[in-house]
ChimeraX commands (.cxc) that place a marker at each C-alpha (Angstrom):
marker #1 position 0.00,0.00,0.00 radius 0.5
marker #1 position 1.27,3.46,-0.81 radius 0.5
marker #1 position 2.35,5.59,2.11 radius 0.5
marker #1 position -0.45,7.93,3.14 radius 0.5
marker #1 position -0.32,10.86,5.54 radius 0.5
marker #1 position -2.66,9.27,8.06 radius 0.5
marker #1 position -2.15,12.23,10.42 radius 0.5
marker #1 position -4.70,14.06,8.26 radius 0.5
marker #1 position -7.42,11.46,8.90 radius 0.5
marker #1 position -9.45,12.21,12.05 radius 0.5
marker #1 position -10.62,8.59,12.38 radius 0.5
marker #1 position -7.15,7.24,13.19 radius 0.5
marker #1 position -4.28,7.87,15.56 radius 0.5
marker #1 position -0.74,6.75,16.21 radius 0.5
marker #1 position 0.23,6.49,19.85 radius 0.5
marker #1 position 3.87,5.78,20.72 radius 0.5
marker #1 position 3.98,2.59,22.75 radius 0.5
marker #1 position 0.65,1.29,21.42 radius 0.5
marker #1 position 1.23,-1.37,18.75 radius 0.5
marker #1 position 4.65,0.11,18.03 radius 0.5
marker #1 position 3.09,3.40,16.97 radius 0.5
marker #1 position 1.08,1.81,14.14 radius 0.5
marker #1 position -1.87,3.78,12.81 radius 0.5
marker #1 position -4.98,2.47,14.54 radius 0.5
marker #1 position -8.62,3.44,14.62 radius 0.5
marker #1 position -8.96,6.19,17.23 radius 0.5
marker #1 position -9.47,4.85,20.76 radius 0.5
marker #1 position -8.87,1.23,19.68 radius 0.5
marker #1 position -6.00,-1.16,19.14 radius 0.5
marker #1 position -7.22,-2.09,15.65 radius 0.5
marker #1 position -4.56,-1.28,13.06 radius 0.5
marker #1 position -5.81,0.44,9.93 radius 0.5
marker #1 position -3.72,-2.02,7.92 radius 0.5
marker #1 position -5.96,-4.86,9.17 radius 0.5
marker #1 position -8.89,-3.44,7.19 radius 0.5
marker #1 position -6.87,-3.25,3.98 radius 0.5
marker #1 position -5.36,-6.71,4.47 radius 0.5
marker #1 position -8.80,-8.26,4.98 radius 0.5
marker #1 position -10.31,-6.42,2.01 radius 0.5
marker #1 position -7.41,-7.62,-0.12 radius 0.5
marker #1 position -8.12,-11.18,1.06 radius 0.5
marker #1 position -11.73,-10.87,-0.13 radius 0.5
marker #1 position -13.59,-9.83,3.03 radius 0.5
marker #1 position -16.45,-7.35,2.84 radius 0.5
marker #1 position -16.76,-4.19,4.91 radius 0.5
marker #1 position -19.68,-5.78,6.77 radius 0.5
marker #1 position -17.58,-8.84,7.64 radius 0.5
marker #1 position -14.72,-6.66,8.87 radius 0.5
marker #1 position -17.01,-4.58,11.07 radius 0.5
marker #1 position -18.45,-7.74,12.58 radius 0.5
marker #1 position -15.12,-9.51,13.11 radius 0.5
marker #1 position -13.32,-6.53,14.62 radius 0.5
marker #1 position -16.21,-4.77,16.39 radius 0.5
marker #1 position -15.69,-1.46,14.59 radius 0.5
marker #1 position -18.44,0.70,13.12 radius 0.5
marker #1 position -19.09,0.63,9.41 radius 0.5
marker #1 position -18.98,4.44,9.37 radius 0.5
marker #1 position -15.43,4.48,10.74 radius 0.5
marker #1 position -14.23,1.90,8.23 radius 0.5
marker #1 position -15.83,3.81,5.36 radius 0.5
marker #1 position -14.32,7.07,6.60 radius 0.5
marker #1 position -10.85,5.50,6.46 radius 0.5
marker #1 position -11.48,3.99,3.01 radius 0.5
marker #1 position -12.73,7.32,1.66 radius 0.5
marker #1 position -9.69,9.11,3.11 radius 0.5
marker #1 position -7.38,6.60,1.44 radius 0.5
marker #1 position -9.22,6.92,-1.88 radius 0.5
marker #1 position -9.03,10.73,-1.80 radius 0.5
marker #1 position -5.36,10.61,-0.86 radius 0.5
marker #1 position -4.44,8.23,-3.66 radius 0.5
marker #1 position -6.54,9.95,-6.32 radius 0.5
marker #1 position -4.06,11.66,-8.62 radius 0.5
marker #1 position -4.34,15.40,-8.98 radius 0.5
marker #1 position -6.15,16.37,-12.14 radius 0.5
marker #1 position -3.85,17.26,-14.98 radius 0.5
marker #1 position -4.19,20.73,-16.47 radius 0.5
marker #1 position -5.98,20.63,-19.77 radius 0.5
marker #1 position -4.88,22.97,-22.52 radius 0.5
marker #1 position -7.71,24.36,-24.61 radius 0.5
marker #1 position -7.85,22.99,-28.12 radius 0.5
marker #1 position -7.83,25.78,-30.69 radius 0.5
marker #1 position -10.88,25.90,-32.90 radius 0.5
marker #1 position -10.12,24.56,-36.32 radius 0.5
marker #1 position -10.66,26.87,-39.28 radius 0.5
marker #1 position -13.95,26.38,-41.08 radius 0.5
marker #1 position -13.90,23.70,-43.69 radius 0.5
marker #1 position -14.28,25.03,-47.24 radius 0.5
marker #1 position -17.16,22.61,-47.74 radius 0.5
marker #1 position -19.09,24.18,-44.88 radius 0.5
marker #1 position -19.09,27.65,-46.47 radius 0.5
marker link #1:1,2 radius 0.2
marker link #1:2,3 radius 0.2
marker link #1:3,4 radius 0.2
marker link #1:4,5 radius 0.2
marker link #1:5,6 radius 0.2
marker link #1:6,7 radius 0.2
marker link #1:7,8 radius 0.2
marker link #1:8,9 radius 0.2
marker link #1:9,10 radius 0.2
marker link #1:10,11 radius 0.2
marker link #1:11,12 radius 0.2
marker link #1:12,13 radius 0.2
marker link #1:13,14 radius 0.2
marker link #1:14,15 radius 0.2
marker link #1:15,16 radius 0.2
marker link #1:16,17 radius 0.2
marker link #1:17,18 radius 0.2
marker link #1:18,19 radius 0.2
marker link #1:19,20 radius 0.2
marker link #1:20,21 radius 0.2
marker link #1:21,22 radius 0.2
marker link #1:22,23 radius 0.2
marker link #1:23,24 radius 0.2
marker link #1:24,25 radius 0.2
marker link #1:25,26 radius 0.2
marker link #1:26,27 radius 0.2
marker link #1:27,28 radius 0.2
marker link #1:28,29 radius 0.2
marker link #1:29,30 radius 0.2
marker link #1:30,31 radius 0.2
marker link #1:31,32 radius 0.2
marker link #1:32,33 radius 0.2
marker link #1:33,34 radius 0.2
marker link #1:34,35 radius 0.2
marker link #1:35,36 radius 0.2
marker link #1:36,37 radius 0.2
marker link #1:37,38 radius 0.2
marker link #1:38,39 radius 0.2
marker link #1:39,40 radius 0.2
marker link #1:40,41 radius 0.2
marker link #1:41,42 radius 0.2
marker link #1:42,43 radius 0.2
marker link #1:43,44 radius 0.2
marker link #1:44,45 radius 0.2
marker link #1:45,46 radius 0.2
marker link #1:46,47 radius 0.2
marker link #1:47,48 radius 0.2
marker link #1:48,49 radius 0.2
marker link #1:49,50 radius 0.2
marker link #1:50,51 radius 0.2
marker link #1:51,52 radius 0.2
marker link #1:52,53 radius 0.2
marker link #1:53,54 radius 0.2
marker link #1:54,55 radius 0.2
marker link #1:55,56 radius 0.2
marker link #1:56,57 radius 0.2
marker link #1:57,58 radius 0.2
marker link #1:58,59 radius 0.2
marker link #1:59,60 radius 0.2
marker link #1:60,61 radius 0.2
marker link #1:61,62 radius 0.2
marker link #1:62,63 radius 0.2
marker link #1:63,64 radius 0.2
marker link #1:64,65 radius 0.2
marker link #1:65,66 radius 0.2
marker link #1:66,67 radius 0.2
marker link #1:67,68 radius 0.2
marker link #1:68,69 radius 0.2
marker link #1:69,70 radius 0.2
marker link #1:70,71 radius 0.2
marker link #1:71,72 radius 0.2
marker link #1:72,73 radius 0.2
marker link #1:73,74 radius 0.2
marker link #1:74,75 radius 0.2
marker link #1:75,76 radius 0.2
marker link #1:76,77 radius 0.2
marker link #1:77,78 radius 0.2
marker link #1:78,79 radius 0.2
marker link #1:79,80 radius 0.2
marker link #1:80,81 radius 0.2
marker link #1:81,82 radius 0.2
marker link #1:82,83 radius 0.2
marker link #1:83,84 radius 0.2
marker link #1:84,85 radius 0.2
marker link #1:85,86 radius 0.2
marker link #1:86,87 radius 0.2
marker link #1:87,88 radius 0.2
marker link #1:88,89 radius 0.2
marker link #1:89,90 radius 0.2
view
C-alpha cells in the first residue's frame, strides 16, 4: 500500500507505545492495515465490522480518506484551438 499521511485522517491515531506506533482506529487497538489486508483477502466491509467490532462508518471514513489521498491530482488541460472552417461548410 502506498504511504499515506494518516495524520490528516481524524478517524485514526498513532500512539507511541501502542502497537509500536502503528496507525490504529482512534481509541482502539485495531490497526488500519488490518482493514486493507482483509479487504485484499476478499472480506467485505460488513464482515470486517463484525469480526473486529468497529463501526461501518469508521471503516468507510478510512477507506474514503485513502481513496481521496491516492486519487491523482487532475492534470491541467490545454484548450484545443478551434479549427478553421472547412471550405465545404461555407
